C-alpha positions in Angstrom: 71.6 33.1 -71.0 69.5 34.3 -73.9 67.3 32.8 -76.5 68.3 33.4 -80.1 65.2 35.4 -81.1 66.1 35.5 -84.8 66.6 31.7 -85.1 64.3 28.8 -85.3 66.4 27.2 -82.6 66.9 28.2 -79.0 70.4 28.2 -77.6 71.5 28.6 -74.0 74.6 30.8 -74.0 77.2 30.3 -72.7 76.7 28.2 -69.6 74.2 26.5 -67.3 75.4 27.5 -63.8 72.2 28.3 -62.0 68.4 28.0 -62.3 68.3 31.5 -60.9 69.6 32.7 -64.3 67.0 30.8 -66.3 64.0 32.6 -67.7 60.6 30.8 -67.8 60.7 30.5 -71.7 64.1 28.8 -71.4 62.8 26.5 -68.7 59.8 25.5 -70.8 61.9 24.8 -73.8 64.3 22.6 -71.8 61.5 20.7 -70.1 59.6 20.2 -73.4 62.7 18.8 -75.1 63.6 16.6 -72.1 60.0 15.3 -72.1 60.5 14.3 -75.7 63.7 12.5 -74.8 62.1 10.8 -71.8 59.7 9.1 -74.2 62.3 8.5 -76.9 64.7 6.8 -74.5 62.3 4.0 -74.2 62.6 3.3 -77.9 66.2 2.5 -78.6 67.7 3.5 -81.9 65.2 6.3 -82.6 67.3 9.3 -81.3 69.1 11.6 -83.7 72.8 11.8 -83.0 72.7 15.6 -82.8 76.0 15.8 -80.9 78.1 13.6 -83.1 81.6 15.0 -83.3 81.2 16.9 -80.0 83.4 16.3 -77.0 82.0 16.3 -73.5 84.3 16.3 -70.4 83.1 15.5 -66.9 85.3 16.9 -64.1 84.1 15.8 -60.6 85.9 17.0 -57.5 83.3 15.1 -55.4 82.2 11.5 -55.7 79.1 10.9 -57.8 77.2 7.9 -59.2 73.9 9.2 -60.5 74.8 12.6 -61.8 78.1 11.6 -63.5 76.7 8.4 -65.0 73.6 10.3 -66.1 75.6 12.9 -68.0 77.9 10.4 -69.6 74.9 8.3 -70.8 73.1 11.5 -72.1 76.2 12.4 -74.1 76.5 8.9 -75.5 72.8 8.7 -76.6 73.3 12.0 -78.5 76.4 10.6 -80.2 79.1 12.7 -78.4 82.4 11.6 -77.2 82.6 11.6 -73.4 85.7 11.8 -71.3 85.7 11.5 -67.5 88.5 13.1 -65.4 88.8 11.9 -61.9 90.0 14.8 -59.9 91.3 12.6 -57.1 93.9 10.9 -59.4 94.7 13.9 -61.6 97.2 16.7 -61.5 94.7 18.6 -59.4 95.5 16.2 -56.5 99.2 17.1 -57.0 98.5 20.8 -56.4 97.4 22.1 -59.7 95.2 25.2 -59.3 91.7 25.6 -60.8 93.1 28.2 -63.2 95.8 25.8 -64.4 93.2 23.1 -64.8 91.2 25.5 -67.0 94.2 26.2 -69.2 94.8 22.4 -69.6 91.1 21.9 -70.5 91.2 24.7 -73.1 94.0 22.8 -74.9 91.6 19.8 -75.3 89.0 21.8 -77.2 86.0 20.4 -75.5 82.5 21.5 -76.4 81.0 21.1 -72.9 82.6 20.8 -69.5 80.5 19.3 -66.7 81.8 20.2 -63.3 81.0 19.3 -59.7 83.0 21.0 -56.9 82.8 21.1 -53.1 83.1 24.9 -53.0 80.2 27.2 -53.9 81.2 29.5 -56.8 84.1 27.3 -58.0 82.2 26.2 -61.1 81.4 29.8 -62.1 85.1 30.7 -61.7 86.1 27.9 -64.0 83.4 28.9 -66.5 85.1 32.3 -66.8 88.5 30.7 -67.7 87.5 28.0 -70.3 86.6 28.3 -73.9 83.6 26.0 -73.9 80.1 25.7 -72.3 80.0 24.7 -68.7 77.3 22.9 -66.8 77.2 23.1 -63.0 76.7 19.6 -61.7 76.6 20.8 -58.1 78.8 23.4 -56.4 79.1 23.3 -52.6 75.8 24.3 -51.0 75.0 26.7 -53.8 73.1 25.0 -56.7 72.4 21.9 -58.7 70.4 23.1 -61.7 70.0 19.9 -63.6 68.6 18.1 -60.5 66.0 20.8 -60.1 65.1 20.5 -63.8 64.7 16.8 -63.6 62.6 17.1 -60.4 60.4 19.6 -62.1 59.8 17.3 -65.1 59.1 14.3 -62.9 56.4 16.4 -61.1 55.0 17.7 -64.4 54.8 14.2 -66.0 52.9 12.9 -62.9 50.8 15.9 -61.9 50.4 17.6 -65.4 51.0 21.1 -64.0 53.3 22.6 -61.4 51.5 25.9 -60.9 49.4 25.8 -57.7 51.0 22.7 -56.2 52.2 22.6 -52.6 55.7 21.2 -52.3 57.3 20.2 -49.0 61.1 20.1 -49.0 62.2 18.2 -45.9 65.5 17.6 -44.1 69.0 19.0 -44.3 68.1 22.2 -46.1 71.2 24.0 -44.7 73.7 21.9 -46.7 71.5 21.1 -49.7 72.2 22.7 -53.1 69.3 20.6 -54.4 66.9 22.4 -52.0 68.0 25.8 -53.1 67.7 25.0 -56.8 64.3 23.4 -56.3 63.0 26.4 -54.3 64.1 28.8 -57.0 62.8 26.7 -60.0 59.5 25.4 -58.6 58.7 28.9 -57.2 59.2 30.3 -60.7 56.8 27.7 -62.1 54.1 28.7 -59.6 54.5 26.1 -56.8 54.1 27.0 -53.1 57.1 25.7 -51.1 57.1 24.5 -47.5 60.5 24.0 -45.8 60.5 21.4 -43.0 63.7 21.0 -40.9 65.0 21.3 -37.4 66.1 24.9 -36.6 69.8 23.9 -36.8 69.4 22.8 -40.5 67.6 25.9 -41.8 69.8 28.4 -43.6 69.6 32.0 -42.5 67.6 34.2 -44.7 65.9 31.4 -46.6 62.5 33.0 -45.9 63.5 35.7 -48.4 63.0 33.1 -51.1 59.3 33.1 -50.4 59.1 29.8 -48.6 57.1 29.0 -45.4 59.2 27.4 -42.7 58.1 24.6 -40.4 60.0 22.9 -37.5 57.1 20.4 -37.1 56.9 17.9 -39.9 53.3 16.9 -39.4 52.2 20.5 -39.7 54.4 21.2 -42.7 53.1 18.3 -44.6 49.4 19.2 -44.4 47.7 19.2 -47.8 51.1 18.9 -49.7 51.1 17.4 -53.2 54.8 16.6 -53.2 57.0 15.4 -50.4 60.7 15.9 -51.3 63.1 14.4 -48.8 66.7 15.4 -48.6 69.9 13.5 -47.7 71.3 14.2 -44.3 74.8 15.4 -45.4 76.9 14.5 -42.4 80.1 14.9 -44.4 79.5 18.7 -44.6 78.7 19.1 -40.9 81.2 20.7 -38.6 79.6 20.3 -35.3 76.4 18.7 -33.8 73.4 19.5 -35.9 71.2 16.6 -34.8 71.3 14.7 -31.5 71.4 11.3 -33.3 70.2 9.7 -36.5 67.5 7.8 -34.4 66.2 11.1 -33.1 66.3 12.6 -36.5 64.2 9.9 -38.1 61.7 10.1 -35.2 61.0 13.8 -35.9 62.0 14.4 -39.5 62.2 11.0 -41.2 59.3 10.2 -43.6 57.1 7.3 -42.3 53.5 6.2 -42.9 52.2 8.2 -39.9 53.7 11.5 -41.0 52.8 11.0 -44.7 49.1 10.8 -43.7 49.2 14.6 -43.2 49.9 15.1 -46.9 47.3 14.6 -49.7 46.3 11.0 -50.4 47.9 11.2 -53.8 51.1 13.0 -52.7 54.2 11.9 -54.5 57.4 11.0 -52.7 60.8 12.2 -54.1 64.4 12.0 -53.1 67.5 13.2 -55.0 69.6 10.2 -53.8 71.5 8.6 -52.4 69.0 7.7 -49.7 69.8 6.9 -46.1 67.0 4.4 -45.5 65.7 4.5 -41.9 67.1 7.9 -41.4 65.5 10.2 -44.0 62.8 7.8 -45.2 61.2 4.5 -44.4 62.2 1.8 -46.9 58.6 0.7 -47.5 57.7 4.2 -48.6 60.8 4.6 -50.8 59.9 1.3 -52.6 56.2 2.0 -52.9 55.7 2.6 -56.6 52.2 3.9 -56.1 53.6 6.9 -54.2 57.4 7.0 -54.8 58.8 8.5 -58.0 62.4 8.2 -56.9 63.3 5.7 -59.7 61.5 7.9 -62.2 63.8 10.8 -61.2 66.9 8.8 -62.2 65.4 7.8 -65.5 64.2 11.4 -66.3 67.6 12.7 -65.2 69.2 11.3 -68.4 66.5 13.0 -70.6 67.0 16.3 -68.9 70.7 16.2 -69.3 70.4 15.3 -73.0 68.2 18.4 -73.4 70.8 20.6 -71.6 73.7 19.3 -73.6 71.8 19.8 -76.9 70.7 23.3 -75.9 74.2 24.4 -75.0 75.8 23.2 -78.2 73.6 23.0 -81.3 70.4 24.5 -79.9 66.8 23.2 -79.6 63.9 23.8 -82.0 61.5 26.3 -80.5 
């Protein structure tokens, strides 16, 4: 993906598949535009319909509430036509291959295709077969770039700067595409990352990404500015990764006692959906003085507006 150097507008070309592929200038342009939309969304009727006449298709092979709705709302606010394809009730369920699906989508002449798939790499494969921009809305355990971008903007709006912050990413790191994308993005922006998880939920080789690994949550949270909890993804588990959810919460669930190890003004984040009483105590999740979980959802729409605009008409530099 490259910036158009000879233009007044920046354009991501051709897809948004991974934060690993994003340069710091591209990240800054996206976050600045998303920050503008985060403020503009609070003033209805004051957003230019820059995507009027564009067609956005969402194709989700896994269930989603936040991400799918967020993209559809982002498209609508920019004036685009949005079409949702439910993979569970489409020809895909009848045995149609991903390549055949791509050929069908090409005939629809969409401008942007937003895809979520349970297999890592499937979205990239699809992007190589379609004649439009593709956004990765989560592929297996690989990446979820727009989630990382919205998390970065949420942090930036609350802490002003990401460089030098200490971020703890806690929980089921093994199965989390959100964790991987956040490690890559926040590290690029100068944050220090602590990974906190039981040994069974830490991916092999993750230390190569420059993170520090902790199996003890109290130790891993010391002096952290951000505490990012992850969902325990039992649907991806093939075997016994934790003894029980009760044991998991005792050692790796966020409660008031463990949070005291972090800085007094540390922010609490979670990509959702939350398993209350397993990953996080309800009173902390709902504490608006510390928790920015609801802000993440709100800012998610703004980030996806910026991504859609940058992949189609471009963004003013």
